N, C-alpha and C positions, 0 to 999 in steps of 0.2 A: 741200451737206449730203448729198444722196443718194449722191455719189460716195465721200464719206467713209465712209458706212455699208456701201456695196458693197465698198469696199476693205478695211474691217475684217472683213467676212464672208470674203472671199477669203483674206486673210492667216490668219485663224483657221482656215479649213478646211485650208490648206497646213500650218500649224504643228501643228495637231491630228493630221492624218494622219501626219506625220513622227514626232511624239511616240508615237503608237500603234505605229508600225513599230520604234521603238528600244526601248521598254519590252517585255520579254518576257511571254508569257502572253496569255490571252484577256481582253479588256476588253469587257464586254457593254454597248456603248453604239452608239447610231445615229449617223446623219450629223449630226443637229441638236446632239447632245451633243458630238460631235467638233469642231463649229464653236465651241460654247461653251467647250470645253477650250482651244482655240487663242486665242480672245478673252481668256479669263482668263489664259492663259499669256502673252499679249502684255502685259497690265497688269502681271503679276509680273515679267517680263523688263525692263519699262521701270522699274519700281520698283528692282529690284536694280541696274540700270545706273546709275540716279540715285545710289543709295547708294555704289556702288564707285567710279564715275568722277566724280561730281558733275555739276552742271549749273546753268543759270540758275535761281536760286531763284524768280524771278517766274513761271516756267513751271509751277510746282506739282510734286507728287511723281510723279504719273502722267504720264509723257511717252511719246512714240512711241519704240519701241525698235528698230524694224526687224525683219526676218525672222529674223535670227539670234537676237536677244534673245527673240523671240516663240516660237521653237523650244525654246530653253533653258528659258524659263518654262513652256511647255506640258509639256515632260518633267518638270520638278519637280512641277507640279501632278498630272500623271498618276501619278507615283511615289507621291505622298502619297495619292491616291485608290485606288490598287491596294493599298497597305499598309493603309489603313483598312478596306477591304471584305474583305481576306483575314483581318484580325484579328477582324472581326465574324462572318465566316463560320465560323471555327474554334471559336467559343465555343458 
């Protein structure tokens, strides 16, 4: 259980940093938010992978997506976050 949590944190950190490097502009978030971004991105990537490629239905909707799916999911989540905060800041 501990190794699963540590692995999730490390993958979240890597995916979050790569997503922040890909999306242009300044994102005002610390390292903890970067880890959370990567973890949420991992779930989004796993869910999208399930929808696109299908999987064993007994495994549930949220499945491990791997580092590529985590990065793609983190980029999607960060793009939505940046879009939402820019829209709010311009009002």
